[in-house]
TITORMAR-814752 format. One record per residue: residue number from 1; x, y, z of N, C-alpha, C in turn. Coordinates in nm, 2 decimals, padded with zeros to 4 digits, m for minus. Layout:
<sites>
{seq: NUM&n.east: X&n.north: Y&n.up: Z&ca.east: X&ca.north: Y&ca.up: Z&c.east: X&c.north: Y&c.up: Z}
...
</sites>
This chain:
<sites>
{seq: 1&n.east: 07.79&n.north: 23.42&n.up: 08.92&ca.east: 07.75&ca.north: 23.41&ca.up: 09.06&c.east: 07.88&c.north: 23.38&c.up: 09.14}
{seq: 2&n.east: 07.88&n.north: 23.44&n.up: 09.26&ca.east: 08.00&ca.north: 23.43&ca.up: 09.35&c.east: 07.96&c.north: 23.36&c.up: 09.47}
{seq: 3&n.east: 08.04&n.north: 23.26&n.up: 09.52&ca.east: 08.02&ca.north: 23.19&ca.up: 09.64&c.east: 08.13&c.north: 23.22&c.up: 09.73}
{seq: 4&n.east: 08.11&n.north: 23.22&n.up: 09.86&ca.east: 08.21&ca.north: 23.24&ca.up: 09.96&c.east: 08.31&c.north: 23.12&c.up: 09.96}
{seq: 5&n.east: 08.43&n.north: 23.15&n.up: 09.96&ca.east: 08.54&ca.north: 23.05&ca.up: 09.96&c.east: 08.56&c.north: 23.01&c.up: 10.11}
{seq: 6&n.east: 08.58&n.north: 22.88&n.up: 10.13&ca.east: 08.62&ca.north: 22.83&ca.up: 10.26&c.east: 08.73&c.north: 22.73&c.up: 10.25}
{seq: 7&n.east: 08.78&n.north: 22.68&n.up: 10.36&ca.east: 08.89&ca.north: 22.59&ca.up: 10.36&c.east: 08.87&c.north: 22.45&c.up: 10.30}
{seq: 8&n.east: 08.74&n.north: 22.41&n.up: 10.30&ca.east: 08.72&ca.north: 22.28&ca.up: 10.24&c.east: 08.70&c.north: 22.28&c.up: 10.09}
{seq: 9&n.east: 08.70&n.north: 22.40&n.up: 10.03&ca.east: 08.69&ca.north: 22.41&ca.up: 09.88&c.east: 08.82&c.north: 22.41&c.up: 09.81}
{seq: 10&n.east: 08.84&n.north: 22.31&n.up: 09.72&ca.east: 08.96&ca.north: 22.31&ca.up: 09.63&c.east: 08.91&c.north: 22.24&c.up: 09.50}
{seq: 11&n.east: 09.00&n.north: 22.25&n.up: 09.40&ca.east: 08.96&ca.north: 22.19&ca.up: 09.28&c.east: 08.93&c.north: 22.04&c.up: 09.28}
{seq: 12&n.east: 09.02&n.north: 21.96&n.up: 09.35&ca.east: 09.00&ca.north: 21.82&ca.up: 09.36&c.east: 08.87&c.north: 21.78&c.up: 09.43}
{seq: 13&n.east: 08.84&n.north: 21.85&n.up: 09.54&ca.east: 08.72&ca.north: 21.82&ca.up: 09.62&c.east: 08.59&c.north: 21.85&c.up: 09.53}
{seq: 14&n.east: 08.60&n.north: 21.97&n.up: 09.46&ca.east: 08.49&ca.north: 22.00&ca.up: 09.37&c.east: 08.47&c.north: 21.90&c.up: 09.26}
{seq: 15&n.east: 08.58&n.north: 21.86&n.up: 09.20&ca.east: 08.58&ca.north: 21.76&ca.up: 09.09&c.east: 08.51&c.north: 21.63&c.up: 09.14}
{seq: 16&n.east: 08.54&n.north: 21.59&n.up: 09.26&ca.east: 08.48&ca.north: 21.47&ca.up: 09.32&c.east: 08.33&c.north: 21.48&c.up: 09.34}
{seq: 17&n.east: 08.29&n.north: 21.59&n.up: 09.39&ca.east: 08.15&ca.north: 21.62&ca.up: 09.42&c.east: 08.07&c.north: 21.63&c.up: 09.29}
{seq: 18&n.east: 08.12&n.north: 21.71&n.up: 09.20&ca.east: 08.05&ca.north: 21.74&ca.up: 09.07&c.east: 08.04&c.north: 21.61&c.up: 08.99}
{seq: 19&n.east: 08.15&n.north: 21.53&n.up: 08.98&ca.east: 08.14&ca.north: 21.41&ca.up: 08.90&c.east: 08.04&c.north: 21.31&c.up: 08.96}
{seq: 20&n.east: 08.03&n.north: 21.31&n.up: 09.09&ca.east: 07.93&ca.north: 21.22&ca.up: 09.16&c.east: 07.79&c.north: 21.27&c.up: 09.14}
{seq: 21&n.east: 07.77&n.north: 21.40&n.up: 09.15&ca.east: 07.63&ca.north: 21.45&ca.up: 09.14&c.east: 07.58&c.north: 21.47&c.up: 09.00}
{seq: 22&n.east: 07.67&n.north: 21.49&n.up: 08.90&ca.east: 07.63&ca.north: 21.51&ca.up: 08.76&c.east: 07.70&c.north: 21.41&c.up: 08.67}
{seq: 23&n.east: 07.67&n.north: 21.29&n.up: 08.68&ca.east: 07.74&ca.north: 21.19&ca.up: 08.60&c.east: 07.72&c.north: 21.20&c.up: 08.44}
{seq: 24&n.east: 07.62&n.north: 21.27&n.up: 08.40&ca.east: 07.59&ca.north: 21.29&ca.up: 08.26&c.east: 07.65&c.north: 21.41&c.up: 08.20}
{seq: 25&n.east: 07.72&n.north: 21.50&n.up: 08.28&ca.east: 07.78&ca.north: 21.62&ca.up: 08.24&c.east: 07.93&c.north: 21.59&c.up: 08.22}
{seq: 26&n.east: 07.99&n.north: 21.67&n.up: 08.13&ca.east: 08.13&ca.north: 21.66&ca.up: 08.10&c.east: 08.20&c.north: 21.76&c.up: 08.20}
{seq: 27&n.east: 08.28&n.north: 21.71&n.up: 08.29&ca.east: 08.34&ca.north: 21.79&ca.up: 08.39&c.east: 08.49&c.north: 21.77&c.up: 08.38}
{seq: 28&n.east: 08.56&n.north: 21.88&n.up: 08.35&ca.east: 08.71&ca.north: 21.87&ca.up: 08.33&c.east: 08.78&c.north: 21.98&c.up: 08.40}
{seq: 29&n.east: 08.89&n.north: 21.95&n.up: 08.46&ca.east: 08.98&ca.north: 22.05&ca.up: 08.52&c.east: 09.08&c.north: 22.10&c.up: 08.41}
{seq: 30&n.east: 09.08&n.north: 22.23&n.up: 08.39&ca.east: 09.16&ca.north: 22.28&ca.up: 08.28&c.east: 09.25&c.north: 22.39&c.up: 08.33}
{seq: 31&n.east: 09.35&n.north: 22.43&n.up: 08.25&ca.east: 09.44&ca.north: 22.53&ca.up: 08.29&c.east: 09.46&c.north: 22.62&c.up: 08.17}
{seq: 32&n.east: 09.44&n.north: 22.75&n.up: 08.19&ca.east: 09.46&ca.north: 22.85&ca.up: 08.08&c.east: 09.61&c.north: 22.87&c.up: 08.06}
{seq: 33&n.east: 09.67&n.north: 22.83&n.up: 07.95&ca.east: 09.82&ca.north: 22.84&ca.up: 07.93&c.east: 09.87&c.north: 22.99&c.up: 07.93}
{seq: 34&n.east: 09.78&n.north: 23.08&n.up: 07.88&ca.east: 09.83&ca.north: 23.22&ca.up: 07.87&c.east: 09.82&c.north: 23.29&c.up: 08.00}
{seq: 35&n.east: 09.70&n.north: 23.29&n.up: 08.06&ca.east: 09.68&ca.north: 23.36&ca.up: 08.18&c.east: 09.72&c.north: 23.28&c.up: 08.31}
{seq: 36&n.east: 09.74&n.north: 23.16&n.up: 08.29&ca.east: 09.79&ca.north: 23.07&ca.up: 08.40&c.east: 09.70&c.north: 23.06&c.up: 08.52}
{seq: 37&n.east: 09.58&n.north: 23.03&n.up: 08.49&ca.east: 09.48&ca.north: 23.00&ca.up: 08.60&c.east: 09.41&c.north: 22.87&c.up: 08.57}
{seq: 38&n.east: 09.37&n.north: 22.80&n.up: 08.68&ca.east: 09.30&ca.north: 22.68&ca.up: 08.67&c.east: 09.15&c.north: 22.70&c.up: 08.68}
{seq: 39&n.east: 09.07&n.north: 22.62&n.up: 08.62&ca.east: 08.93&ca.north: 22.63&ca.up: 08.64&c.east: 08.87&c.north: 22.49&c.up: 08.60}
{seq: 40&n.east: 08.75&n.north: 22.47&n.up: 08.65&ca.east: 08.67&ca.north: 22.35&ca.up: 08.62&c.east: 08.57&c.north: 22.39&c.up: 08.52}
{seq: 41&n.east: 08.56&n.north: 22.32&n.up: 08.41&ca.east: 08.45&ca.north: 22.34&ca.up: 08.31&c.east: 08.35&c.north: 22.23&c.up: 08.32}
{seq: 42&n.east: 08.23&n.north: 22.27&n.up: 08.35&ca.east: 08.11&ca.north: 22.18&ca.up: 08.35&c.east: 08.03&c.north: 22.21&c.up: 08.23}
{seq: 43&n.east: 08.02&n.north: 22.10&n.up: 08.14&ca.east: 07.95&ca.north: 22.11&ca.up: 08.02&c.east: 07.83&c.north: 22.02&c.up: 08.02}
{seq: 44&n.east: 07.71&n.north: 22.08&n.up: 08.00&ca.east: 07.59&ca.north: 22.01&ca.up: 07.99&c.east: 07.56&c.north: 21.97&c.up: 07.84}
{seq: 45&n.east: 07.60&n.north: 22.06&n.up: 07.75&ca.east: 07.60&ca.north: 22.04&ca.up: 07.61&c.east: 07.70&c.north: 22.12&c.up: 07.54}
{seq: 46&n.east: 07.71&n.north: 22.12&n.up: 07.41&ca.east: 07.81&ca.north: 22.20&ca.up: 07.34&c.east: 07.79&c.north: 22.35&c.up: 07.36}
{seq: 47&n.east: 07.66&n.north: 22.39&n.up: 07.39&ca.east: 07.63&ca.north: 22.53&ca.up: 07.41&c.east: 07.61&c.north: 22.58&c.up: 07.55}
{seq: 48&n.east: 07.59&n.north: 22.48&n.up: 07.64&ca.east: 07.56&ca.north: 22.52&ca.up: 07.78&c.east: 07.66&c.north: 22.47&c.up: 07.87}
{seq: 49&n.east: 07.73&n.north: 22.56&n.up: 07.94&ca.east: 07.83&ca.north: 22.52&ca.up: 08.04&c.east: 07.87&c.north: 22.63&c.up: 08.13}
{seq: 50&n.east: 07.95&n.north: 22.60&n.up: 08.23&ca.east: 08.00&ca.north: 22.71&ca.up: 08.32&c.east: 08.14&c.north: 22.67&c.up: 08.35}
{seq: 51&n.east: 08.22&n.north: 22.78&n.up: 08.39&ca.east: 08.35&ca.north: 22.77&ca.up: 08.45&c.east: 08.34&c.north: 22.79&c.up: 08.59}
{seq: 52&n.east: 08.42&n.north: 22.72&n.up: 08.67&ca.east: 08.43&ca.north: 22.75&ca.up: 08.82&c.east: 08.58&c.north: 22.79&c.up: 08.84}
{seq: 53&n.east: 08.59&n.north: 22.91&n.up: 08.89&ca.east: 08.73&ca.north: 22.96&ca.up: 08.93&c.east: 08.74&c.north: 22.99&c.up: 09.07}
{seq: 54&n.east: 08.86&n.north: 22.98&n.up: 09.13&ca.east: 08.88&ca.north: 23.01&ca.up: 09.27&c.east: 08.97&c.north: 23.14&c.up: 09.27}
{seq: 55&n.east: 08.92&n.north: 23.24&n.up: 09.35&ca.east: 09.00&ca.north: 23.36&ca.up: 09.37&c.east: 09.03&c.north: 23.38&c.up: 09.52}
{seq: 56&n.east: 09.14&n.north: 23.32&n.up: 09.56&ca.east: 09.18&ca.north: 23.32&ca.up: 09.70&c.east: 09.19&c.north: 23.46&c.up: 09.76}
{seq: 57&n.east: 09.25&n.north: 23.56&n.up: 09.68&ca.east: 09.27&ca.north: 23.69&ca.up: 09.74&c.east: 09.13&c.north: 23.76&c.up: 09.77}
{seq: 58&n.east: 09.03&n.north: 23.73&n.up: 09.70&ca.east: 08.90&ca.north: 23.79&ca.up: 09.72&c.east: 08.81&c.north: 23.69&c.up: 09.80}
{seq: 59&n.east: 08.86&n.north: 23.58&n.up: 09.84&ca.east: 08.79&ca.north: 23.48&ca.up: 09.92&c.east: 08.66&c.north: 23.44&c.up: 09.85}
{seq: 60&n.east: 08.68&n.north: 23.41&n.up: 09.72&ca.east: 08.56&ca.north: 23.39&ca.up: 09.63&c.east: 08.57&c.north: 23.27&c.up: 09.54}
{seq: 61&n.east: 08.46&n.north: 23.21&n.up: 09.52&ca.east: 08.45&ca.north: 23.10&ca.up: 09.42&c.east: 08.35&c.north: 23.15&c.up: 09.31}
{seq: 62&n.east: 08.40&n.north: 23.17&n.up: 09.19&ca.east: 08.31&ca.north: 23.23&ca.up: 09.09&c.east: 08.26&c.north: 23.13&c.up: 08.99}
{seq: 63&n.east: 08.13&n.north: 23.13&n.up: 08.96&ca.east: 08.07&ca.north: 23.05&ca.up: 08.85&c.east: 08.04&c.north: 23.14&c.up: 08.74}
{seq: 64&n.east: 08.10&n.north: 23.11&n.up: 08.62&ca.east: 08.09&ca.north: 23.20&ca.up: 08.50&c.east: 08.02&c.north: 23.12&c.up: 08.39}
{seq: 65&n.east: 07.92&n.north: 23.17&n.up: 08.33&ca.east: 07.85&ca.north: 23.11&ca.up: 08.22&c.east: 07.94&c.north: 23.11&c.up: 08.10}
{seq: 66&n.east: 07.94&n.north: 23.00&n.up: 08.03&ca.east: 08.02&ca.north: 22.99&ca.up: 07.91&c.east: 07.97&c.north: 22.89&c.up: 07.81}
{seq: 67&n.east: 08.02&n.north: 22.89&n.up: 07.69&ca.east: 08.00&ca.north: 22.79&ca.up: 07.59&c.east: 08.11&c.north: 22.70&c.up: 07.58}
{seq: 68&n.east: 08.10&n.north: 22.57&n.up: 07.63&ca.east: 08.21&ca.north: 22.48&ca.up: 07.64&c.east: 08.28&c.north: 22.44&c.up: 07.51}
{seq: 69&n.east: 08.21&n.north: 22.44&n.up: 07.40&ca.east: 08.27&ca.north: 22.39&ca.up: 07.28&c.east: 08.33&c.north: 22.51&c.up: 07.20}
{seq: 70&n.east: 08.46&n.north: 22.50&n.up: 07.17&ca.east: 08.53&ca.north: 22.60&ca.up: 07.09&c.east: 08.47&c.north: 22.60&c.up: 06.95}
{seq: 71&n.east: 08.43&n.north: 22.49&n.up: 06.90&ca.east: 08.37&ca.north: 22.49&ca.up: 06.77&c.east: 08.24&c.north: 22.56&c.up: 06.76}
{seq: 72&n.east: 08.16&n.north: 22.54&n.up: 06.87&ca.east: 08.03&ca.north: 22.61&ca.up: 06.87&c.east: 08.04&c.north: 22.76&c.up: 06.88}
{seq: 73&n.east: 08.14&n.north: 22.80&n.up: 06.96&ca.east: 08.17&ca.north: 22.95&ca.up: 06.97&c.east: 08.21&c.north: 23.00&c.up: 06.83}
{seq: 74&n.east: 08.30&n.north: 22.93&n.up: 06.77&ca.east: 08.35&ca.north: 22.97&ca.up: 06.64&c.east: 08.24&c.north: 22.97&c.up: 06.53}
{seq: 75&n.east: 08.16&n.north: 22.87&n.up: 06.53&ca.east: 08.06&ca.north: 22.85&ca.up: 06.43&c.east: 07.95&c.north: 22.95&c.up: 06.44}
{seq: 76&n.east: 07.89&n.north: 22.97&n.up: 06.56&ca.east: 07.78&ca.north: 23.06&ca.up: 06.58&c.east: 07.83&c.north: 23.20&c.up: 06.62}
{seq: 77&n.east: 07.95&n.north: 23.21&n.up: 06.67&ca.east: 07.99&ca.north: 23.34&ca.up: 06.72&c.east: 07.95&c.north: 23.34&c.up: 06.87}
{seq: 78&n.east: 08.04&n.north: 23.39&n.up: 06.95&ca.east: 08.01&ca.north: 23.39&ca.up: 07.10&c.east: 07.89&c.north: 23.46&c.up: 07.14}
{seq: 79&n.east: 07.87&n.north: 23.58&n.up: 07.09&ca.east: 07.75&ca.north: 23.66&ca.up: 07.13&c.east: 07.62&c.north: 23.60&c.up: 07.10}
{seq: 80&n.east: 07.61&n.north: 23.55&n.up: 06.97&ca.east: 07.48&ca.north: 23.49&ca.up: 06.93&c.east: 07.45&c.north: 23.36&c.up: 07.01}
{seq: 81&n.east: 07.55&n.north: 23.28&n.up: 07.03&ca.east: 07.54&ca.north: 23.16&ca.up: 07.11&c.east: 07.50&c.north: 23.19&c.up: 07.25}
{seq: 82&n.east: 07.56&n.north: 23.29&n.up: 07.31&ca.east: 07.53&ca.north: 23.33&ca.up: 07.45&c.east: 07.38&c.north: 23.37&c.up: 07.46}
{seq: 83&n.east: 07.33&n.north: 23.44&n.up: 07.36&ca.east: 07.19&ca.north: 23.49&ca.up: 07.37&c.east: 07.10&c.north: 23.37&c.up: 07.36}
{seq: 84&n.east: 07.13&n.north: 23.27&n.up: 07.27&ca.east: 07.05&ca.north: 23.15&ca.up: 07.26&c.east: 07.05&c.north: 23.07&c.up: 07.38}
{seq: 85&n.east: 07.16&n.north: 23.05&n.up: 07.44&ca.east: 07.18&ca.north: 22.95&ca.up: 07.55&c.east: 07.17&c.north: 23.02&c.up: 07.69}
{seq: 86&n.east: 07.15&n.north: 23.14&n.up: 07.70&ca.east: 07.15&ca.north: 23.21&ca.up: 07.83&c.east: 07.06&c.north: 23.15&c.up: 07.94}
{seq: 87&n.east: 06.94&n.north: 23.12&n.up: 07.90&ca.east: 06.84&ca.north: 23.07&ca.up: 08.00&c.east: 06.89&c.north: 22.93&c.up: 08.05}
{seq: 88&n.east: 06.94&n.north: 22.85&n.up: 07.96&ca.east: 06.99&ca.north: 22.71&ca.up: 08.00&c.east: 07.11&c.north: 22.72&c.up: 08.09}
{seq: 89&n.east: 07.20&n.north: 22.82&n.up: 08.05&ca.east: 07.32&ca.north: 22.84&ca.up: 08.13&c.east: 07.29&c.north: 22.89&c.up: 08.27}
{seq: 90&n.east: 07.19&n.north: 22.97&n.up: 08.28&ca.east: 07.15&ca.north: 23.02&ca.up: 08.41&c.east: 07.10&c.north: 22.91&c.up: 08.50}
{seq: 91&n.east: 07.02&n.north: 22.82&n.up: 08.44&ca.east: 06.97&ca.north: 22.70&ca.up: 08.51&c.east: 07.08&c.north: 22.61&c.up: 08.56}
{seq: 92&n.east: 07.18&n.north: 22.59&n.up: 08.47&ca.east: 07.30&ca.north: 22.51&ca.up: 08.51&c.east: 07.38&c.north: 22.57&c.up: 08.62}
{seq: 93&n.east: 07.40&n.north: 22.70&n.up: 08.61&ca.east: 07.47&ca.north: 22.78&ca.up: 08.71&c.east: 07.40&c.north: 22.76&c.up: 08.85}
{seq: 94&n.east: 07.27&n.north: 22.77&n.up: 08.85&ca.east: 07.19&ca.north: 22.76&ca.up: 08.97&c.east: 07.20&c.north: 22.62&c.up: 09.03}
{seq: 95&n.east: 07.19&n.north: 22.52&n.up: 08.94&ca.east: 07.20&ca.north: 22.38&ca.up: 08.97&c.east: 07.34&c.north: 22.34&c.up: 09.04}
{seq: 96&n.east: 07.44&n.north: 22.39&n.up: 08.98&ca.east: 07.58&ca.north: 22.36&ca.up: 09.03&c.east: 07.60&c.north: 22.44&c.up: 09.16}
{seq: 97&n.east: 07.56&n.north: 22.56&n.up: 09.16&ca.east: 07.57&ca.north: 22.65&ca.up: 09.28&c.east: 07.50&c.north: 22.58&c.up: 09.40}
{seq: 98&n.east: 07.38&n.north: 22.53&n.up: 09.38&ca.east: 07.31&ca.north: 22.46&ca.up: 09.49&c.east: 07.38&c.north: 22.34&c.up: 09.54}
{seq: 99&n.east: 07.44&n.north: 22.26&n.up: 09.46&ca.east: 07.52&ca.north: 22.15&ca.up: 09.50&c.east: 07.64&c.north: 22.19&c.up: 09.58}
{seq: 100&n.east: 07.71&n.north: 22.29&n.up: 09.53&ca.east: 07.83&ca.north: 22.34&ca.up: 09.60&c.east: 07.80&c.north: 22.40&c.up: 09.73}
{seq: 101&n.east: 07.69&n.north: 22.48&n.up: 09.74&ca.east: 07.65&ca.north: 22.54&ca.up: 09.87&c.east: 07.62&c.north: 22.43&c.up: 09.97}
{seq: 102&n.east: 07.55&n.north: 22.33&n.up: 09.93&ca.east: 07.51&ca.north: 22.22&ca.up: 10.02&c.east: 07.63&c.north: 22.14&c.up: 10.06}
{seq: 103&n.east: 07.71&n.north: 22.10&n.up: 09.97&ca.east: 07.82&ca.north: 22.01&ca.up: 10.00&c.east: 07.94&c.north: 22.08&c.up: 10.08}
{seq: 104&n.east: 07.96&n.north: 22.21&n.up: 10.05&ca.east: 08.07&ca.north: 22.27&ca.up: 10.11&c.east: 08.03&c.north: 22.38&c.up: 10.22}
{seq: 105&n.east: 07.90&n.north: 22.38&n.up: 10.25&ca.east: 07.85&ca.north: 22.47&ca.up: 10.35&c.east: 07.89&c.north: 22.61&c.up: 10.33}
{seq: 106&n.east: 07.86&n.north: 22.66&n.up: 10.21&ca.east: 07.90&ca.north: 22.80&ca.up: 10.17&c.east: 07.77&c.north: 22.88&c.up: 10.13}
{seq: 107&n.east: 07.79&n.north: 23.01&n.up: 10.11&ca.east: 07.68&ca.north: 23.09&ca.up: 10.08&c.east: 07.71&c.north: 23.18&c.up: 09.96}
{seq: 108&n.east: 07.61&n.north: 23.24&n.up: 09.90&ca.east: 07.63&ca.north: 23.34&ca.up: 09.79&c.east: 07.70&c.north: 23.46&c.up: 09.85}
{seq: 109&n.east: 07.80&n.north: 23.51&n.up: 09.78&ca.east: 07.88&ca.north: 23.63&ca.up: 09.82&c.east: 07.82&c.north: 23.75&c.up: 09.74}
{seq: 110&n.east: 07.80&n.north: 23.86&n.up: 09.81&ca.east: 07.74&ca.north: 23.98&ca.up: 09.75&c.east: 07.85&c.north: 24.05&c.up: 09.66}
</sites>
């Protein structure tokens, strides 16, 4: 899911909002050492999570479904785990997107 990027959206402000709204979820700001990009990982469980990335050139905030636990991906295999957790990941993606849309006054980007 893609959201429209605006001036009020940055990693720190999203971290503050998400940790306040989702106290039971594991929310971490990470950096990919190889590709050198930052993202927020929201984990509801070992199998259900999303990444939030900012793409300033495309004026986009992207929510990407993922499996937060490296061990879960390795143990089950990424494809099998994605099939099992897909419905729950979609619910989490919608839940987080709704909070971001409300708090940062943004909309879904086509």
